[in-house]
N, C-alpha and C positions, 0 to 999 in steps of 0.2 A: 387596519388590522388590529385585532385584540392580541395582547401579549400571550404567548403560549404558556399554559400552566403546567403541562406535563412534558418532561424531557427537554425543556428549554435549557439553553446554556447561559453563562454569564455574559455572552456577547449578543444574544438574541435581541435584546431591547435596543442596543446600539445600532444594529442593522435596520430595525424598523424605524427608528427616529432619524437616521441619516438619509439624505436624498440619494446619494451616489455611493453604493458599496465599493470598498477598496479604492476610494477616490484618489488618494495620493500615492498609492502603491504601484510603482512602475512595474508593468507586467512581465518585462524581460530584463531582470536586473543585471544580467551579465553582458548586455550590449545596450547601453543607454544613450539616448539623445535627449536634448533639452526640450524640444518642441513635440508635444504629444497631447492627446485629448482622450479622456476616459468617457466612454459612451454607456457605462453601466447606469442602472436606475430603472425607473418605471417605463416600460414599453407597452404599447397596445398589443393585444394578443387575442387569438382565437384558435379553435381546433376545428378542422373540417375532415371530411372523408377524403381519401386519396383519389377519389374520382373527380374532385373539384380542382380546377387548375388555378383558381385565384379566389380568395374569400370575398363575399359581398360586403362584409363589414367586420370590423375588429371590435368585439363586444366586451372585452375584458382587459385587465391590466396584469402584467407580470413583472416581478422584480428580477432584473438581470444582474448578476449571473448565477442564478440558482435553478437547479433542475425543476421541471414542471411538477414532479412528484413531491417536492420538498415543501415544508411549511413556509420557509422564507421566500419562496417564489410567489406566494399569495394565491396559487392555484391548487396545489396539493391534490392532484388527481392522477390516477394511473392512465397510461396511454398504451396503445398497442399498434401493431403493424397496419391496421386499417385506417390510421389517422395521420393527417398532416398537422404539424404545429406551425403556426404563423406568428411572426413577430413584426412589429412596425415601430419605427422611431423617426420623428422629424427633428432634425438638428441643423444648426448653421454655425459657421465660424466667422466671427466678426473681427477677430484680431488681425491686424495688418501684417503681423510677423509671419503668418502662414503664406502670405502672397509676395513678400519682398524677394526679389531675385537680382540683387545688385551685381552678382558675378555671372549671371546668365547660365546658371547650372541646370535649367529645365527641371525644377523641383517637381516631384510627384507626390501625391497623397495616397498613402497605403492604409487600407482597412484591415485590421487584424482581428482574428478570432482565436482566443487562447484555447478554448475547448468547446466543441459542440458534438453532441452524440445524437445521430450518427451520420445521416446523409443531409448535406446542406446545399441549398440553392439560394443565391443572393441577388436581390434586385436593388438598384439605386435609380430613383427618379424614373421608374418603369422600364429600366434597361436591365437585362440579365447581365450580371457581372461575372465574367469568367465561366468556368465549367463547375459542375457540382463537385463538392468535396465529400469523400467517403472516409470515415474514421472518427472515433469518439475520443481520442486521447491526444493527438498531436496538434500543435498550433498550425494555422494556415492563414493566408492573407491574399488580398487582391489590390491591384492598382486601380483606384477609382477616379483618377484624375480626369479622364475623358467624359465622365458623367457628372462630376461634381460641379455645383453652381456656387460661385464665389459670393459671399456676403448674403446669401439667401437661404431659405429653407430647403433642405434636401430630405427626401423621403427614402429611408432605408427599410427594406422588407426582407425578412429571412424566413425561408421555409425549411422545416426539419422533418425528417422521417426517421423513426427509431423502432426497429422490430424487436429490440432486446434479445432474448434468447430464442426467438423464433426465426433466426437467420444465422448465417455462418460467420459473421464478423466478430473480432475480438470484443469481449464485453466483461471479462472477469467474473465476478460473482453475482451479476445482475440477472435475476430470474423473475419473470412475470407472475407465475403461479407457484408460490411456495406452499406445498401441502403438508410437508413433514414438520412437526412441532420442534424437532431437533435439527432443523436445517442449518447448513453452513452457508446458505445463499441469502441474498438480501434484496431489498426494494430496488427496482430498476431506476435509472436516472437519465431522463431524456431531455433533449434540447440544449440550449446554451448553458454551460456551467463553468465557463471561464470568461475573463474580462474581454469586452469588445472595446477596441480602441483605435485611434488614428495616429499616424505620425507622418511627418514630412521628411522625405529623403531626396538627395540629389539623383539625377538621372543615372549616374554611376555612383554606387554607395557601398559601404562595408556591410556585408550580409551575414558572415559567420566567423567565429573565432574558435580555434582549436589549439589546445596546449597539452603536451605530454612531457612528463618528467622521467628522466633516467638518472640513477645515482651510481657513482663509483665510490671508491674509498676516499677520493680526494676532490671530486668535482660533481656538479649538478649539470646535466645536459638538458636543455629545454628545447623540445621540438615544437615549433609553432607554425600555424598556417592561418592567414587572414584572407578570407575570400571577398572579392568584389563582385557585385552583381550589376548588370546593365538591363534596364527596362526598355523594351521597344513596344509599340502598339501597332496592331494590325487588325483591320476589319476583315471579317471573313463570313461566309455563309454557314449557318447552322443547318444541318440536315436532321430535322426532328420528325418523329413519327407519332405525335400526340394527336389523338382523334379530335381534340377540341381546337386544334391550331391548323391554320392554312399557311403554307410556306410562301413567302415572297422573297425577293432578291436578298435584301439585307435587313428585313423586318419580319417580325412574327405578329400575326393578328390573332388576338385572343377572342374567339367568337363569343364566349359566354360573358366576358367582362368588358367587351368593346374597347380593349386597350391596344395600343400599338406598343409592342415590346421590342425596342431597338436592340439589336444584338451586336455586341462588340467584345473582343477578348484581348486581354493583355498577356503577352507571352515573353518569357525570357528567351535569349538567343539559343538556338540549337547548337549541338556540339560542332556541327560542320561549319557554323558561323562564329566559332569561338573567338573572342577578342583577345588580342595579345596586349594586355595592360602594360607590360614592361616597355614595349615599343612605343606605346602612346604616351609614355612619360609619367605614369602613375607611380608615386612613391608614398611610403608610409613612415611617418616619424613616430617612434614608439618610446614611451617612458614608463619604466617600472619603478614604483615609489613605495618606500617603507612607511610604517605607521607614523614615524616622526617627521614625515614629509621630506625625508632625505631621499634623493634619487639613487636607487640601486644601480641603474644603468639607463642611458639614453642611446638609442641607435636608430638607424634608417634601414628599411627594407625596400629593395627595388624589385621584388618579385612577388607580387600578390598571387594568390591562388596556387601557390607552390609551397610544399613543406620545406621549412628551413630549420637551422639549428643555431643555438648560441650556448656557450658554456660559462659557468660561474664556479669559483672555488667553493667547495662545500661549506667551509667555515664562515662564509659570508651570508649563507642562506638560512633563514628560519623555516624549517620543514613543517608542513601542515600535518596535524594529527588531532584526534579528539581532545587530547590533553593540552595541545597548543595549536588552536585553529588559526594560525597566522595567515592572513591574506595580504597580498601586496596589491595596491591600486595600479591600474594600467590606464594610461592616456594615449590615445591613438589619433593622429591627425593625418588626413588623406589630402595629398596634393597631386595636381597634374602639372608637372614641371614646377614652376614657382607660384602657381595659382592654388589658393586654399579651397578645398572642396567641402570637408566636413570634419567634425570632432566626435569621438566616441569615448565613453568611459566604461571601464570594465575592471576586473580583478583576477588574481591568479593565486592558487595555493600549490606550492611545490610538494608533491608527495609521490611515493611509488608503492604499488601493491604487487606482490609477487609470491611465488612459492619458494621456500628455501629449506635447507637441511636435507640430510639423506632420507629420513622419514618425513615426508613432505608436510610442512606446516605453512600457514598463511603468514606472510611477513609484511609489515608496514615499515617503509623506509629502511629496508634491509635488516629488520629485527623481528623475531617471532612476536606476533601480536594476537592475543586471544580476544575474540569478539563475543562479548555478552550482549545479545540483541533481543529485541522484542518484535513480534509480528504486528504490523499496523495495517488494518483493513482500509483506513482512510474514510470512514463514515462518521457523520455527525447527526444528532437527532433533529436539528432544525434545518440544516442545509444539505443533508445526505452526502452526496459526492463532493460537495464544496464546503470547506470550512466557513463559518459565518464571517470571520474577519481575518486579517493578516496576523493580528495578535493571537488568535486561536491557533494558527499554524505554529507560531513561535512557542506558545505555551506548552503544547504537546512535547515538542523537542526538548525544551528546558526541563520539564518535569521528569521525563524519562532519563535525561542525562543526570539530573540531580539525585536520582535513585542509584546511580552507579552504572547504568547501561552505557555502552559506547557505540551501539549499532541499532539501526532500524531496518527491518525488512519490509519494504513497501509492497504489500501483497495484492496481487491480481488487479492492480490499477496503477496508472502513473498520475502524478499530481501536476498542478500548475507550477510554473517556474519559481514562484515565490516560496514554495515549500522547500525546494532544493537550495535556494538561496540561503534560507535560515539554517539548513543543515551545514552549508559551507561556513557560514558566519559563526554559528554556535559550536560547531565541531562534533558531528555525529557521522559515523560511517553508514552507508546505505547499500543494501542489497535491493536492486530494482527488478521486480518481476515483469515479464512480458504478460499482459492480460490474456487469459485463455479465450479461445473462441470456438465456434463450430460445436463440438460435442464435449461432454465431460468424460468421454471414454477415450481410451488410448487406441491408436491405429498401428501399434507395433507389438511384437511378441513380448510378453512379460517373462523375464529370466527367472529361473528356479529360485535363486537366492532372494530375489525381490519378492516373490510370492511368500516366502517364509518370513521375511522382515515385515511385510504388510500384515501377516497373521499376528505377529507379535505386537504390532502397533495397535491392533484392534482387540487384543485379548487382555482383559484387565487382570486376570489371575496370573499372567506372565509365567506360565510353566511349560511352554513349548520349547523344544530343542531344535537347534539348527542342524540340518543334515549336511553332509559333505557337498560342496558346490559341484554341480554336474554341468555347468553352463559352458565349459571350455569347448565342448564339441558342438554347441548350438549356434547355428548361423544367426547373427544378430540382424541380418538383413531381412529375415522373414517378417511378415506382417499378418494381422488378423484378416478375416474375410471381409471386414468392413473397410471401405476405401474412402479416404478424404477427398473431397471434390477439388477440382482444379481451381475453381473460383475462391474457395476457402483458403487454399494455399497461397494464392496470389495476394489476397487481402491481408492475411497474417504476415507474410513476408514484407509487404509494403509498409505496414504499420510498425513492424519490428525495426526496420531500417530507419523509418521516420523518428521513432522514439530515441534510437541511439544517436542519430544525427543531431537532434535537438538537445538531448540531455548530456551528451558526452563532454560538454564543457566542464561540468561540475566536479571538483576534486572529491567531494564527499561520496560520490557513487563509485564503489570499488568492485561490485559484483553484478553481472547481468544474470538473471535467472530465466532460462529459456522456457522450460516447461515445469509445471507443478502437478505432481501426483498423476501424471499421465493424461491430464485433461487436454484433449485435442492433439496429443503428441504424435508427431510423424517426422520422418527424415531427420532424426536426431543427429546422426553422424554428419550429414551434409551441412545442416544449419550450424552445428557447433564449429565445424571446420571453417566455414565462412565467417562466423562471428569472431573466432579467435584471430583470424587474419584482419578483419575489418577494424576491430578495436583492440589494439595490443597494449593498451594502458590499463586494462582491467582483467579480472578473472572471470571465467565462464562456468556457471553452474548449469549443466545441461538438463538435468532431471532432478528436481527437488522432490524427495519422497521416494517413490519406487520407479519402475521402468527405467532403471539405470542402464546405460550402455558401457560395458567394461572398458576402462581406460580412456573414456571420451570426456573432454573438458578438463578443468583444473580441480574439480571438487566432487567428492562422493558424499551425497547428502541423504541422511536418514531422518524419517519422521517416526516418532514413538511417543504416545501419550500415556504409556503405562508408568507405574511407579519405578520399575527397574528397567532402565533403558538397555536394549540389546543392540549391539553393534556387530558388523561383519567380523568374522574370526580374525582377519588380518587386514592391514592397510594396503591400499594400492601403492605401487612403487612410484607412480607419477602424479598422484592426486592427494589433496588434503581431505581429511575426514571431518565432517561437520554434522551437527544435529540441526536440521532446517526447521523443524517444528517439534515442540514438546510442551509439557505442562498442561495448559488448559484448565487450571484450577479455578473453581468458582464457589460461591456461597449458595446454599440450598434454598434461599428465600425467594428467588424469582428466576425465570428463564431456565436455560440448561447450560451445562458445561461438561467437558470431557470427564472431569472428576470433581464432584461437588462435596462440600463440607458444611458442617453445622455452624461454625464460627470462624472468625478471622485468625484466631490463635492456632487452631489445628491446621488451617490452610497454610499459615506461615511456616509451621513445622514441616509440612510436606514440601513447600518451596525450598526451604533450607536443605532438606535431605536430597532433593533433586540436584541441586548445584554442588553440594558436598561430594556426592558420589559420581560426578562427571569423570569420565576416563581421561587420562593424560594423553591419550592418542588423539584427542579432538583439537581442532583449531577454532571452533566456534559453536555456540549454542544459541538458538532463536526460541524465545519463550512466547507462547501463545496466551495472551496477546495484550496490546496496549490498553484497549478499552472494550467494554461491552458493546455489542452491536445488535440492536433490535432485540430478538429473543435469545440471543447468544450472550451468556453472562460469565464468560471466563476472562474478563479483562482485569488488568491491574487497577484501572480506574473504571468508575461507572460510565455509562454512555454519555452523560452530560459533563463528564470530567470534574464533577464537584466532590467526589469522594474517592480516596484511595483505600483499597480493601485490606492492604497489609500494613502492619506497623512499619513505618518508613525506616526507622533505624536498623531493623533486622535486614531489610533488603540491601541497604547501603553496606552493612558489614559483610554480608555473604558475598557480594559482588566485588569486594576488595580483599577477599580471602582472609577476613578476620573472623575466626571461629571461636572467639573468647566468650561470646555471650549468645549462645544458641538455645533454642528450645530442645528439651529432652523429654521423650515419651516413655513413661515407666508403667508397666503393668503391675499393679500393687496387690491385686486380689483376684483369684479365679473362682468362679462358682464350681467349675469342673475343668479338668484338663482337656477333655474332648467333648464335642457337641453331643447333646441328647438327640436321638432320632426315633422315628416310628412310635410316637406316643399319641394318646388322645388328651391326656391331662397330666400336668406336672405341678407339684406343690413343694416349695422349699421354705424353710426358716433357718437363716444362717446368720452368724455373727462374725465380725472381724475387727481388728484394731490396727492402727498404724500411727506413725509419728510424723508430724509436720512441723517444720521450723516456723514459729510464729513471725519471725523477722522477715520471712520471704513469702508469707501467706498470700500477698497480693499478686505474686507472680505464678501462683499455682492455679491450674484449671483442671476440673475433674469431668470424666466422661464414663459412660458405660460403652464398652466395645461389645456389640451385640449382633446376633444373627437370629432371626425368628421366622423362618420360612413357613408360610401357611399357618400362622399362629397369631393369637392375641395374647399380650403379656400385661399383667397387672403387677406393679412393683410398689411396695411401701417401704420407705427408708426411715429408720428410727421411729417407727410407729405413727408418723404424722405426715410425712411428705409422700404423696401418691403420684404415680405415673401410669398412664394407660397407653400402650403401644399397639397400634393397629394399622400401620402403614406398610405391612409386608408386601402388599400388592404393588407398591410404588418403589420400594427399596429392596432389591433382590440380592444383596451382597452384605458382607460384614461391613458395619459402619459404626460411627461414633455418635452418641447422643449426649449433648452437654448437660451437666448438672448445675443447679443454682450455685452461684459463686460463694454464698454464705453457708452452704450446707455443712461443710467441714471446717469452718473458720476457727472454731474453738476445739479442735480435735486432738490436741496434744495428749498422747497416751489415753485416748478415749476409745471405748468399744462402741461399734455401730451394729445395727441390726437390719436385716433385709428379709422381707416376706414377699415371696414370688409365686404368682399363679400363672400357669401357661396353659392355654386351651388351643387345641388343634381346630382350625377352621378351614373350610373348603376355599379354593382359590377364588378371589374376587372376580377374576376374569379368566375363564379357561382358555381364551384365545390369546391372552397376553403371556406368552411363554418365550423365555430367552434360551435358545438352543445352545448358546456358547458356554453355559454353565451346567455342570453335572453334579447335582445334589439329590439327596433323597427327597421324597415328597413332603417331609416335615422335619425341621431341624431347629434346635435351640442351643444358643451358646451365649454366655455372659461373662464379662471381665470388667473390673474396675480399673480405670486408667488415670494417671496423673500426668499433666503436661506442665513442666516447670522450666525456668531459665537456670 
């Protein structure tokens, strides 16, 4: 592969030169075993029609674990619902450590898939392994022991089908056909996009860790649960109805490819066969260890798979926070009576997230804590849904934290475990969205106050007023005429629970976001009630944006991209008030943004004003967004993370409430106090003078603040510097035009001259009309502005 020249990242070359991506990065950092094998790297690959049951040959190679559409995959092609993606890898394990069984524990070999989008079927040595998996975000695994051949080649084949937005499954912002140039949707990401790996586990092994912290004024209460899992194997007959297959007793004969596909399935015990691990003598020896290797506590648990409690004096515990991301190591040894079974390494951060005070605020460790956050779409120019390296994950978090942010909202996707691990280690709070699915429309009635707030969010002139709330008499159980399908609900709720089950370990995750801006929103009250009960260690944001349900969840979330943010007239008595999305500032040079500016200085001024004017009623603000994504250019960083668009020092100061060194915008000369209208031609010759301190001239930036609807403007400054303005068909609002930095450099007590010619011109595009603005058919206004520190 040739090195990417456009939009490559600093990590692209490293991925291309290394044989195995993420080679030494343990895929599940919170539950670690020593014996594991990374299967990432170059796999054989092909794409077939969904009418083919098995490919005749694999004619290409793909780099796992990057989506098929990404550059780093080596394929870089769009796929759709008419296609199957086929992966093949031959591997063998020669190390005798995988086969030693001195204690007769009946070790099993587990095949893990960190992420595959969307429907996955797995074959090993021509055997179908388990049942197909549905879902693009949660990890899944299979016991392959019965099909695995020791010391010899094993052939692993994976079939993936991904319909993207042409189906009902959760997929976030993945859209196949993006037609709008100002779209907030991005390239789909299909196939394997998480690490594929093997590990050896005992027949009965540690499967899941759960920790919850509760604080009192004197003690820390740790609720913990350590689950064991027992694997049994059973052969059974598949009843398949594929036209290309004939059913035999325990075999499937593939007519087209002349294969015998032996079918066997690995199952965990059903509830009715539940093992009583306590009676069988299983015990857990647990050590919690400080950073200086001093043991905080050593204790024994005799009750696996049951929630238990242990208490510590508060003064002995280092509480986890973004300012002090203190993690304790945990070592767990599993025994059956006096026989050692296995050892697990993990970690824990003691923290508590709650609502507190009479006017509800978000509190971290029993103290009000304001969240300065950024929206993170989780896209990369070379890997799309998958960061190119583990260092890239870490880099994003470190850079955002260095700017002064303490929170990241992971928007419309969930990441691999490695990303959350770095959030835990580096200390950043996480709002975790449930990726939307089905439709980008809402299936519930929009309340009156939400309609008004949405209008404000979309109205750049920001001059609408809020009416009195009339929603008190409106039944919130009403729905629109559109009905969400049963299949869509089942898949959404399955993936919601799977996401929480896997990610609930991480102390950095403090808020679950159930729905965003109404996308696919349904049964909000039922799902929020369940979620609050299921995970009592976090806050629930039921509806980020609009389509709020009054009093439901812990958070009232507003989205507003205008200059002057409008909030509900009063706070809820039971919920904290937050801004879930705002800002969206960008440069006018490329792509689109919610509010674009001609240079970084003016954009920084608007950023400062946004944060200075935040209401004291708020508990959090999430700024859009961490980086540019594809054609969307409202990131703090460019898409490849090579450039920060703001002066770093300004962001750091504003996020630490240091207002001593801010940009100030001063209108120093007006051509006229009101706009000119209804003209055919205007001609001005004006003069003005002003005083600039030469000691601070480098900190001054000059602009024309101008509006010239349906006009062309010719301006001559001091008889020599000429400007021709004819972009009124693209910029239909008051805006700033930067002037050369040296234009007024020697301007102390100096008079300046302006010659201005304005000509009315017909609209460049009669069909390109913005109905949200009410202006006359020709307008001209000019003001000279100075931006200084």
